[in-house]
C-alpha positions in Angstrom: 62.8 224.7 120.6 60.3 226.5 122.7 57.1 227.9 121.3 58.3 231.4 122.0 61.5 230.8 119.9 59.5 229.1 117.1 57.2 232.1 117.0 60.0 234.6 116.7 61.9 232.5 114.2 58.9 232.3 112.0 58.0 236.0 112.5 61.4 237.2 111.4 61.8 234.7 108.6 58.5 235.6 107.0 59.0 239.4 107.4 62.5 239.5 105.8 61.6 237.0 103.0 58.8 239.4 102.0 61.1 242.4 102.6 63.7 241.0 100.2 61.2 240.3 97.4 59.8 243.8 97.7 63.1 245.5 98.0 64.7 243.9 94.9 61.8 245.2 92.7 61.4 248.6 94.3 62.5 252.0 93.0 64.7 254.2 95.2 61.8 256.0 97.0 60.0 252.7 97.8 63.3 251.2 99.0 63.7 254.0 101.5 60.2 253.4 102.8 60.8 249.7 103.0 63.9 250.3 105.1 61.9 252.6 107.5 59.3 249.8 107.8 62.0 247.2 108.5 63.8 249.3 111.1 60.4 249.9 112.8 59.7 246.2 112.8 63.1 245.5 114.4 62.5 248.1 117.1 59.1 246.8 117.9 60.2 243.2 118.2 63.5 243.7 120.0 62.2 242.1 123.2 63.5 238.9 121.7 67.0 240.1 122.7 66.9 238.2 126.0 65.8 234.8 124.4 69.1 233.1 123.6 68.8 231.6 120.1 71.9 229.3 119.9 70.3 226.0 121.1 67.6 226.2 118.4 70.2 227.3 115.8 72.4 224.3 116.4 69.6 221.8 116.1 69.0 223.0 112.6 72.4 222.0 111.3 73.0 218.4 112.1 74.4 216.5 109.1 74.8 212.8 109.7 77.9 211.3 108.2 79.7 208.0 108.6 83.1 208.9 109.9 84.6 207.1 112.8 85.8 208.7 116.0 89.4 208.0 114.9 88.9 209.8 111.6 87.3 212.8 113.3 90.2 213.1 115.8 92.9 212.9 113.0 91.6 216.3 111.8 93.3 217.9 114.8 96.9 216.9 113.7 99.1 219.8 112.7 96.7 222.3 114.3 96.6 224.9 117.1 93.9 223.4 119.4 91.8 224.6 122.3 90.8 222.2 125.0 87.7 222.2 127.1 87.1 220.1 130.2 83.7 220.0 131.8 83.1 219.2 135.5 79.3 218.4 135.6 78.8 218.4 139.3 77.0 221.1 141.3 75.5 221.5 144.8 72.3 223.0 143.3 71.2 223.9 139.8 71.0 227.6 139.1 67.6 228.8 138.0 69.0 230.2 134.7 71.1 227.2 133.8 70.4 224.9 130.9 73.6 222.8 131.0 73.6 219.0 131.6 74.8 218.7 135.2 74.6 216.3 138.1 73.6 217.5 141.6 76.1 216.2 144.2 74.9 213.9 146.9 76.5 211.6 149.5 78.0 209.5 146.7 79.8 212.6 145.3 83.3 211.2 145.9 82.6 208.0 144.0 80.9 209.8 141.1 83.6 212.4 140.8 86.5 210.0 140.7 84.7 207.7 138.2 84.0 210.6 136.0 87.6 211.9 136.1 88.7 208.4 135.1 86.3 208.3 132.2 87.5 211.7 131.1 91.1 210.4 131.2 90.1 207.5 128.9 88.5 210.0 126.5 91.6 212.1 126.4 93.8 209.1 125.8 91.6 208.0 122.9 92.1 211.4 121.4 95.8 211.3 121.9 96.0 207.9 120.2 95.1 209.7 117.0 96.5 213.2 117.5 100.2 213.8 118.3 101.4 216.8 116.3 99.7 220.0 117.7 100.0 223.0 119.9 97.7 223.8 122.8 96.6 227.5 122.7 94.0 227.5 125.5 92.5 225.3 128.2 89.1 226.0 129.8 87.7 224.0 132.8 84.1 225.1 133.2 80.5 224.1 134.1 79.2 222.8 136.4 81.4 223.9 139.3 85.0 222.8 139.0 86.0 224.5 142.3 83.7 222.2 144.2 86.1 219.3 143.5 88.1 218.7 146.7 91.9 219.0 146.7 92.5 215.3 145.8 90.0 215.4 142.9 91.4 218.7 141.6 94.9 217.3 141.7 93.8 214.2 139.9 92.2 216.2 137.1 94.9 218.8 136.7 97.7 216.2 136.9 96.1 214.3 134.1 95.8 217.4 131.9 99.4 218.4 132.7 100.9 215.0 132.1 99.3 214.7 128.7 99.4 218.2 127.3 102.0 220.4 129.1 104.7 219.6 126.5 102.3 221.0 123.9 101.5 224.3 125.6 102.0 227.4 123.4 104.1 229.4 125.9 103.7 232.7 123.9 100.0 233.3 124.6 98.9 230.2 126.6 95.7 230.8 128.5 94.5 228.3 131.2 91.2 229.2 132.8 89.2 227.5 135.6 85.7 228.5 136.7 85.1 229.0 140.5 82.2 229.7 142.8 83.0 232.1 145.7 82.1 229.7 148.5 84.4 226.9 147.3 87.7 228.7 146.8 90.4 227.9 149.4 94.1 228.8 149.8 95.1 225.2 149.2 93.1 225.1 145.9 94.8 228.3 144.7 98.1 226.7 145.4 97.1 223.6 143.3 96.0 225.9 140.5 99.4 227.6 140.4 101.2 224.3 140.6 99.6 223.1 137.4 100.0 226.3 135.4 96.5 227.7 135.6 96.9 231.5 134.9 93.3 232.7 134.8 90.4 232.4 137.3 86.8 233.1 136.4 84.7 233.8 139.5 81.0 233.4 139.2 79.5 236.3 141.3 76.4 237.3 139.3 75.2 239.7 142.0 76.3 241.1 145.4 72.7 241.2 146.7 72.0 238.2 149.0 68.3 238.1 148.1 69.0 238.0 144.4 71.7 235.3 144.9 69.2 233.2 146.8 66.5 233.7 144.2 68.7 232.3 141.4 69.4 229.3 143.6 73.0 229.9 144.4 74.6 229.1 147.7 76.9 231.9 148.8 76.6 235.5 150.1 78.2 238.9 149.4 80.5 238.2 152.4 81.7 235.0 150.7 82.4 237.0 147.5 84.5 239.6 149.3 86.4 237.0 151.3 87.2 235.0 148.1 88.3 238.1 146.1 90.6 239.1 148.9 92.1 235.6 149.1 92.7 235.5 145.4 94.4 238.9 145.5 96.6 237.7 148.4 97.5 234.3 146.9 97.1 234.6 143.2 99.5 236.0 140.6 97.4 235.6 137.5 94.4 237.1 135.7 91.0 237.2 137.4 87.6 237.5 135.6 84.4 238.2 137.5 81.1 237.1 136.0 78.1 239.4 136.6 74.4 239.3 135.5 71.7 241.9 135.2 68.0 241.7 134.5 67.5 238.9 137.1 64.0 238.4 138.5 63.2 240.7 141.4 66.4 242.7 140.7 65.5 246.4 140.7 67.4 249.2 138.9 69.0 250.4 142.1 70.4 246.9 142.9 71.8 246.6 139.4 73.5 250.0 139.7 74.9 248.9 143.1 76.3 245.7 141.6 77.9 247.8 138.8 79.6 250.2 141.2 80.9 247.4 143.4 82.4 245.4 140.5 84.2 248.5 139.1 85.6 249.3 142.5 86.8 245.7 142.8 88.9 246.4 139.7 89.4 242.8 138.3 91.5 242.3 135.2 88.4 241.2 133.3 84.6 241.7 133.7 81.9 239.6 132.0 78.5 241.1 132.3 75.6 239.1 130.9 71.9 239.8 130.6 69.6 237.1 131.9 69.1 234.8 128.9 65.8 233.0 128.8 67.4 229.6 128.1 64.8 227.1 126.8 65.6 224.3 129.2 66.3 226.3 132.4 63.8 226.9 135.3 63.4 230.5 134.3 63.0 229.5 130.7 60.0 227.3 131.6 58.5 229.9 133.8 59.3 233.3 132.2 57.4 234.0 129.0 58.2 237.7 128.4 60.2 240.4 130.2 58.2 243.0 132.1 61.3 245.2 132.4 62.7 245.1 128.9 63.2 248.9 128.6 65.0 248.9 131.9 67.3 246.1 130.8 68.2 248.0 127.5 68.8 251.2 129.4 71.0 249.4 132.0 73.1 247.9 129.2 74.0 251.4 128.0 74.8 252.4 131.6 77.0 249.4 132.3 78.9 249.6 129.0 79.7 253.3 129.4 80.6 253.0 133.1 83.0 250.0 132.6 84.7 251.6 129.6 85.0 254.9 131.5 86.8 252.9 134.2 89.5 252.0 131.7 88.3 248.7 130.3 88.3 247.7 126.6 85.0 246.3 125.4 85.6 243.6 122.8 82.3 241.7 123.0 78.9 242.8 124.1 79.5 241.2 127.5 83.3 241.2 127.7 85.5 243.9 129.1 89.3 243.6 129.6 91.8 246.0 131.3 94.1 245.7 128.3 94.4 243.6 125.1 96.7 241.1 126.8 93.9 240.2 129.1 91.3 239.4 126.4 89.8 236.0 126.8 91.6 234.0 124.1 89.6 230.8 124.5 86.4 232.6 123.7 87.8 234.4 120.7 89.2 231.1 119.3 85.7 229.6 119.9 83.9 232.2 117.9 86.5 232.2 115.2 85.8 228.5 114.4 89.2 227.5 115.6 90.0 223.9 116.4 88.2 222.9 119.7 88.0 219.6 121.4 85.6 219.3 124.4 85.9 216.4 126.9 82.6 215.7 128.6 79.1 214.3 128.0 77.0 216.7 125.8 80.1 218.3 124.3 80.2 219.7 120.8 83.7 219.8 119.3 84.8 221.5 116.1 87.7 220.3 114.0 87.4 223.0 111.3 85.9 220.5 108.8 83.6 218.5 111.1 81.6 219.1 114.2 80.5 216.2 116.5 78.6 215.8 119.7 78.9 213.4 122.6 75.9 211.7 124.2 73.8 214.0 126.4 73.1 211.2 128.8 75.5 211.1 131.8 75.0 207.3 132.4 75.5 206.6 128.7 78.7 208.6 128.7 80.0 206.6 131.7 79.2 203.2 130.2 80.3 203.5 126.5 83.8 203.8 125.1 82.7 205.5 121.9 80.2 208.1 123.0 80.0 210.3 119.9 76.4 210.3 119.0 76.0 213.0 116.4 78.3 214.4 113.7 78.0 216.7 110.7 80.3 218.2 108.1 80.4 222.0 107.6 78.8 223.3 104.4 80.2 226.7 103.5 77.0 228.6 104.0 76.2 227.0 107.3 79.7 227.6 108.4 79.4 231.3 107.6 75.9 231.6 109.2 77.3 230.1 112.4 80.2 232.4 112.2 78.0 235.5 112.1 75.6 234.1 114.7 78.4 233.6 117.2 80.3 236.7 116.3 77.2 238.8 116.7 78.4 239.3 120.3 81.8 240.6 119.1 82.7 244.0 117.8 84.0 242.9 114.4 84.0 240.0 112.0 87.2 239.3 110.1 86.6 238.7 106.4 89.3 236.0 106.1 87.1 233.7 108.2 84.2 233.9 105.7 84.2 231.0 103.3 81.5 232.2 100.8 81.2 235.9 100.8 78.9 235.9 97.7 76.3 233.8 99.5 76.4 236.1 102.5 76.3 239.3 100.4 72.5 240.0 100.6 72.4 239.2 104.3 75.3 241.5 105.0 73.7 244.2 102.8 70.5 243.9 104.9 72.5 244.1 108.1 74.2 247.2 106.8 71.0 248.8 105.8 69.5 248.2 109.2 72.6 249.9 110.8 73.8 246.6 112.4 77.3 246.8 110.8 79.7 248.9 108.8 82.1 247.4 106.3 85.8 248.1 106.3 88.7 246.8 104.1 89.4 243.6 106.2 86.4 243.2 108.4 82.8 244.0 109.3 82.4 246.0 112.5 79.3 246.2 114.6 77.8 249.6 115.4 77.5 250.3 119.1 73.8 251.0 118.6 73.1 247.4 117.5 75.7 245.5 119.6 73.1 245.0 122.3 70.5 243.7 119.8 72.7 240.7 118.8 69.8 238.1 118.7 67.8 240.3 116.4 70.8 240.4 114.1 70.8 236.6 114.3 67.4 236.5 112.7 68.3 238.8 109.9 71.3 236.4 109.1 69.3 233.2 109.4 
C-alpha cells in the first residue's frame, strides 16, 4: 500500500470512528450538526477519488487455510461459472498499468507458445475436478490478447473451445476478447468468429496522438479509425470501446473532443474510466496528487450526461450500453460474487466460499504444477464489505447478495445519511450525486 493510501485509510477510519461514537450519544440537533460536519469532511477530502483502493483492500483479507487445489476446484461443480484467460504479453507497458505483464522481445513466439501450453495444463487440472457446470461468460484480457499472431490465437481459442463449448449457456452467453487498435486484422476477426467470440473490447483511451504517446501506447488516431471501420465491415457482434479521461497533459478541450468522437462512432458499449492512480504503475509512483481534480469531476458530469443523452444506459459509473442486452455480463457477475475461475499467474479466483490466488511470479507459474500460493475463506462480514466496495461502481446493490445485513446496518445508515444511497424494497440504489465518489464511499464502508 502506498503512503498516500495509508494516509487516506487512516484519515477516514479515524474520522468515522469518532463520528459514530459522537452520533450514537447525540441528541437530534447535535446529530444534524455532526452530519453537516461529516458531509463537509467528505467534500474536502474527495480528491481521493482518483486513487484506486482495491489493491490495498484485498491485501487486508487474506485468510490462510489448508485446502488443496482439488478441494478448491470441486466448489465449482453444479455452478454457473465465468472464465477468465489472461494473455500477459505486451509490446510496451502503459504508464497507468499495474498488471503483471511481460514485455515481448525476439523470443516472443517461444514464450507465447510455452505460456499457452501451461495455461492448457491449468485448465485440464481444473476440469479433472469439475465436470458439471455451465459457462456463462468468457473474458480474454490483459495484457494484449490481439498481439498474439494467427497461429497463437488459434491455439488459445481452440483449446478453450474444445474444453468448454459443450458447456456454453446459449441463452445469454458472452465471450469477450480485448484488442489494441494497431493489432486487429481481418484474419484475426475471422478467427474470433470461428470460435464463437461475440464481443470485442477495443482499447482506445484517447484519439489524441500526443496523449496516446504520453501514456506509452503504440498506435495513432488513424489506426483507431481504420480498426473500427474494419470491425464494422467484418464483425457481426457487440463492440465496446474503452476511453480514459484525466490523463496527464490532457486538457479540457481534448477530453471534450474525445467524447464527441466516441459518441459519433456509436459503438454498442462505451467504457469511460478516469485515470486511477494505481500504486504499482509508472503514474502511481510519480503522481502524488491531482492538479486538475475539479476539472476531472466536472468532466465526469459532462460525459455521463452526454452519453446518456445519446441514447445509452448507464449501469456503472464507467459503463454505458446501447440497451440492456448489451450490458457487460462478465463484469456484473464479477461484482455479484458469482463463481469465477481465472487462468493465469497472479489470478484471483472466487468459488463463492473460497478465494485463492496464483503466484505473482511469471517464472514460478511456468515451472510449478500447483501454483496456488494464497487462499482464504470468506467470512460473512468480509464478503459483504467486498460486495459493497466492488458494487460502489454500480447503480444498485441487490439485497439478496448481502449475507449479514445486521452487521452492515450502521455502515448502510451512514451511507444513507451522507446521501450516498437510497434504500428500496429489494435493493440499495446509489444516488447520481455520489456515484462519482465511489472510493470515498469505500472508506465509509471499510
